[in-house]
Backbone bond lengths (Angstrom), bond angles and torsions (degrees), N, CA, C in turn:
res aa  C-N    CA-C-N  psi(-1)  N-CA   C-N-CA  omega(-1)  CA-C   N-CA-C  phi
1 X - - - 1.452 - - 1.523 108.99 -
2 X 1.303 115.59 138.02 1.460 121.25 -178.78 1.523 111.12 -66.91
3 X 1.319 116.37 145.18 1.461 121.86 178.03 1.526 109.89 -76.65
4 X 1.302 114.54 160.49 1.461 121.09 173.11 1.528 107.93 -69.10
5 X 1.317 117.45 148.13 1.467 117.72 172.36 1.530 108.74 -63.57
6 X 1.321 116.17 142.55 1.464 120.05 -178.14 1.522 110.89 -97.31
7 X 1.317 115.63 154.85 1.453 121.61 175.41 1.519 114.74 79.22
8 X 1.326 117.38 16.58 1.463 120.47 179.44 1.528 108.34 -77.97
9 X 1.319 115.71 127.14 1.457 120.75 178.20 1.527 107.94 -94.40
10 X 1.326 115.34 122.48 1.463 122.17 179.80 1.531 108.71 -126.52
11 X 1.304 116.22 158.69 1.461 119.68 171.13 1.528 107.34 -70.33
12 X 1.330 117.99 161.64 1.460 118.96 177.16 1.536 112.51 -56.14
13 X 1.317 117.12 -41.40 1.466 120.07 178.64 1.518 112.42 -63.68
14 X 1.325 116.63 -41.51 1.469 120.50 177.12 1.525 110.58 -64.58
15 X 1.314 116.68 -38.60 1.464 121.17 178.19 1.518 110.32 -60.12
16 X 1.317 117.07 -49.18 1.464 121.40 -178.77 1.529 110.40 -63.40
17 X 1.324 117.26 -45.31 1.477 120.42 -179.46 1.526 111.68 -62.83
18 X 1.330 117.77 -45.77 1.461 121.11 -178.74 1.526 110.66 -66.66
19 X 1.307 117.19 -42.76 1.465 120.07 178.67 1.530 110.53 -63.45
20 X 1.329 117.81 -41.19 1.468 119.97 179.28 1.523 110.54 -63.86
21 X 1.325 116.58 -40.78 1.466 120.40 177.91 1.529 110.47 -58.93
22 X 1.312 116.36 -44.28 1.459 121.11 -179.40 1.527 111.58 -68.87
23 X 1.313 117.58 -41.18 1.460 120.64 176.89 1.525 110.43 -61.04
24 X 1.324 116.65 -46.05 1.466 121.01 -179.82 1.523 111.82 -61.94
25 X 1.325 116.62 -28.93 1.466 121.87 -179.91 1.530 111.79 -85.08
26 X 1.338 117.40 3.60 1.456 120.42 -179.83 1.513 113.02 76.32
27 X 1.318 116.81 29.58 1.462 122.70 -178.07 1.531 110.88 -121.03
28 X 1.343 117.31 61.47 1.460 118.89 -175.61 1.524 114.24 -65.33
29 X 1.342 118.31 -29.83 1.462 117.86 178.56 1.525 110.33 -65.89
30 X 1.316 116.83 -38.01 1.464 120.60 177.30 1.534 110.53 -65.31
31 X 1.345 116.28 -38.32 1.473 120.02 175.73 1.527 109.83 -63.34
32 X 1.319 116.58 -38.71 1.466 121.17 176.19 1.521 110.40 -55.81
33 X 1.327 117.14 -43.11 1.469 120.87 -179.39 1.522 111.47 -65.70
34 X 1.323 117.39 -36.08 1.469 121.19 176.95 1.531 109.52 -64.33
35 X 1.331 116.52 -45.49 1.471 120.18 177.46 1.524 111.07 -63.48
36 X 1.313 116.56 -38.54 1.462 120.29 179.64 1.528 110.92 -63.75
37 X 1.329 117.42 -40.05 1.473 120.21 175.47 1.527 110.75 -58.34
38 X 1.342 116.65 -44.12 1.469 120.40 -179.49 1.521 110.33 -65.48
39 X 1.308 116.73 -39.67 1.460 122.37 -179.67 1.525 110.18 -63.06
40 X 1.324 116.84 -41.64 1.464 120.24 -176.08 1.525 113.49 -82.63
41 X 1.335 118.02 -26.87 1.465 119.67 -174.89 1.525 113.47 -104.76
42 X 1.327 117.20 -12.84 1.457 120.07 -176.21 1.500 113.56 -90.09
43 X 1.320 115.71 -178.37 1.465 119.91 178.90 1.530 111.23 -66.65
44 X 1.308 115.89 147.57 1.466 122.05 -178.27 1.530 111.63 -56.91
45 X 1.333 116.68 -34.41 1.466 119.78 -178.61 1.522 112.14 -62.68
46 X 1.326 118.19 -27.62 1.470 121.76 -179.02 1.527 112.45 -90.74
47 X 1.325 117.80 -8.25 1.470 121.30 -175.40 1.531 113.81 -56.25
48 X 1.338 120.17 -41.73 1.473 118.08 179.91 1.532 113.20 -60.04
49 X 1.324 117.68 -37.55 1.461 120.48 177.90 1.516 110.46 -63.50
50 X 1.333 116.76 -53.98 1.469 120.38 -175.93 1.530 111.37 -65.49
51 X 1.316 117.48 -38.51 1.468 120.54 178.29 1.532 110.02 -63.98
52 X 1.321 116.53 -45.51 1.465 120.24 179.08 1.515 112.22 -62.61
53 X 1.333 116.99 -41.61 1.465 120.11 178.49 1.522 110.97 -66.70
54 X 1.326 117.01 -37.31 1.471 120.20 176.57 1.523 109.82 -62.02
55 X 1.328 117.23 -41.15 1.461 120.35 179.16 1.524 111.32 -66.51
56 X 1.326 117.67 -38.06 1.466 119.81 176.40 1.526 110.77 -62.24
57 X 1.331 116.09 -44.21 1.465 120.01 -178.36 1.524 111.70 -65.43
58 X 1.314 117.57 -41.36 1.467 119.23 179.65 1.532 109.95 -74.47
59 X 1.317 118.05 -27.58 1.460 120.46 173.23 1.517 111.19 -64.04
60 X 1.337 116.20 -42.39 1.459 120.72 175.65 1.525 110.26 -62.99
61 X 1.324 116.84 -38.73 1.468 121.42 177.16 1.522 110.35 -58.13
62 X 1.329 116.56 -50.91 1.463 120.42 -178.87 1.530 111.26 -62.59
63 X 1.321 116.43 -43.47 1.465 120.03 180.00 1.528 110.81 -61.02
64 X 1.334 117.16 -41.86 1.464 120.98 -179.88 1.522 111.81 -68.57
65 X 1.313 116.93 -25.96 1.470 120.96 179.41 1.528 112.17 -89.56
66 X 1.328 116.92 3.59 1.458 120.80 176.25 1.516 115.31 91.25
67 X 1.321 117.88 2.75 1.467 121.31 177.37 1.528 107.25 -87.19
68 X 1.332 115.30 83.10 1.460 119.37 -173.38 1.520 112.96 -67.94
69 X 1.323 117.31 -38.62 1.470 120.15 -179.41 1.527 110.27 -65.31
70 X 1.335 116.72 -51.34 1.456 120.62 179.94 1.518 112.32 -65.18
71 X 1.331 116.58 -39.69 1.455 120.49 179.24 1.514 111.93 -61.16
72 X 1.333 116.45 -50.32 1.466 120.15 179.94 1.524 111.07 -62.05
73 X 1.330 116.60 -41.40 1.471 120.39 -179.12 1.529 111.05 -62.12
74 X 1.325 116.79 -46.46 1.465 119.43 -178.02 1.528 112.13 -70.94
75 X 1.317 117.44 -35.34 1.468 119.63 175.60 1.525 110.30 -61.61
76 X 1.316 116.35 -43.32 1.478 119.76 179.66 1.522 111.72 -69.24
77 X 1.336 116.91 -38.64 1.468 120.46 179.11 1.533 110.37 -65.20
78 X 1.325 116.26 -44.05 1.466 119.53 178.86 1.517 111.79 -63.00
79 X 1.339 116.52 -42.19 1.464 120.47 179.09 1.523 110.65 -62.90
80 X 1.332 116.92 -42.46 1.464 120.62 178.77 1.527 111.04 -63.88
81 X 1.325 116.77 -33.18 1.455 120.88 -178.93 1.518 114.76 -70.73
82 X 1.332 116.30 -26.47 1.472 119.08 -178.98 1.520 112.93 -106.59
83 X 1.302 117.33 -12.35 1.462 121.67 -171.73 1.524 114.15 -54.56
84 X 1.300 118.33 -39.33 1.459 120.81 -175.91 1.522 114.99 -86.83
85 X 1.323 118.28 2.90 1.464 120.34 -177.62 1.525 110.17 -72.07
86 X 1.315 115.88 139.92 1.460 121.58 -177.64 1.519 111.90 -85.09
87 X 1.314 115.07 148.22 1.451 121.41 172.47 1.523 113.28 69.18
88 X 1.316 113.59 -151.64 1.459 122.38 -179.63 1.530 106.42 -125.02
89 X 1.345 116.88 77.01 1.461 119.46 -175.00 1.525 112.14 -61.00
90 X 1.326 115.37 125.06 1.468 122.45 179.21 1.525 112.48 55.63
91 X 1.325 116.59 27.57 1.460 120.94 179.91 1.515 114.23 80.17
92 X 1.327 117.94 7.79 1.459 122.07 -178.45 1.533 109.25 -83.43
93 X 1.322 115.54 125.75 1.461 122.63 179.85 1.525 109.46 -80.37
94 X 1.318 116.14 82.98 1.463 121.17 -176.27 1.527 111.86 -59.62
95 X 1.341 119.82 -49.78 1.474 118.22 179.91 1.532 112.61 -59.93
96 X 1.332 116.86 -39.26 1.460 120.14 178.32 1.519 112.46 -64.11
97 X 1.322 116.78 -39.89 1.468 120.78 178.66 1.521 111.38 -68.59
98 X 1.321 117.27 -37.60 1.455 120.65 177.90 1.532 109.49 -63.16
99 X 1.329 117.25 -43.25 1.472 120.72 177.13 1.528 110.71 -62.80
100 X 1.345 116.34 -48.19 1.474 121.49 179.59 1.528 110.43 -55.35
101 X 1.322 116.59 -48.93 1.462 120.67 -177.18 1.524 111.32 -63.65
102 X 1.325 117.19 -41.92 1.460 120.27 179.48 1.515 112.18 -63.55
103 X 1.325 116.10 -43.38 1.468 120.21 179.25 1.523 111.17 -65.00
104 X 1.334 116.88 -45.99 1.463 120.15 -178.64 1.528 110.46 -67.03
105 X 1.322 117.65 -41.91 1.461 120.63 178.98 1.527 110.34 -60.69
106 X 1.322 117.12 -41.04 1.457 120.72 178.36 1.519 112.03 -63.00
107 X 1.320 116.91 -45.10 1.469 120.56 178.96 1.518 111.56 -63.91
108 X 1.346 116.06 -42.91 1.464 121.11 -179.08 1.529 109.89 -64.72
109 X 1.318 116.80 -46.33 1.459 121.27 -177.63 1.524 111.74 -65.93
110 X 1.330 117.13 -29.78 1.463 121.04 -179.78 1.524 112.74 -86.03
111 X 1.335 116.79 7.36 1.461 119.97 178.30 1.508 113.26 74.40
112 X 1.319 116.42 31.89 1.456 120.99 178.91 1.512 112.14 -64.12
113 X 1.325 116.70 -173.86 1.466 120.17 -178.43 1.527 111.59 -63.25
114 X 1.321 114.94 160.15 1.466 121.13 179.07 1.531 109.85 -54.00
115 X 1.305 114.67 145.93 1.465 121.35 -178.27 1.519 109.41 -94.01
116 X 1.311 116.06 126.78 1.461 122.69 173.15 1.528 105.85 -99.79
117 X 1.332 117.03 114.29 1.469 121.22 -172.53 1.526 112.40 -58.45
118 X 1.321 118.49 -40.37 1.469 120.28 -178.85 1.529 110.65 -70.19
119 X 1.321 116.77 -43.31 1.465 120.16 -178.11 1.526 111.23 -69.50
120 X 1.312 117.35 -31.38 1.466 122.03 -178.87 1.527 113.62 -90.81
121 X 1.329 117.05 -1.49 1.469 120.94 -175.87 1.533 110.64 -56.26
122 X 1.313 116.70 132.57 1.467 119.64 178.73 1.518 110.86 -77.92
123 X 1.320 115.60 160.34 1.463 122.42 170.06 1.511 105.77 -94.11
124 X 1.330 115.66 120.11 1.460 120.02 -177.89 1.512 112.09 -71.89
125 X 1.325 116.65 -37.03 1.453 121.39 179.26 1.503 111.65 -95.04
126 X 1.324 115.51 157.98 1.459 119.92 -177.57 1.467 116.18 -76.18
């Protein structure tokens, strides 16, 4: 599958919408690239959000590809990176994503059933 174009500058709302579309389509690595663009091109104050979301998306990628150790680690790292953020930045449901990541990381680490990236895709907004 072709990679997302890199270096695309989007508004925060466009970033969230495009990443959600990709997650829903079972393309979490592509969503990771969208978050990475926002992290690298956006204001420094927003970097922890975008970096954490990128880690969640790539954690889902690893989990879906059968890399349970890496998947669980990245899901937990991404959740830890966004956990302390206040409010609902850009409409992103941070507490909901932290819960989702913790639950999925636990299932993956415990050798649960195979992960289907589209079926397991988180909802970014509340």
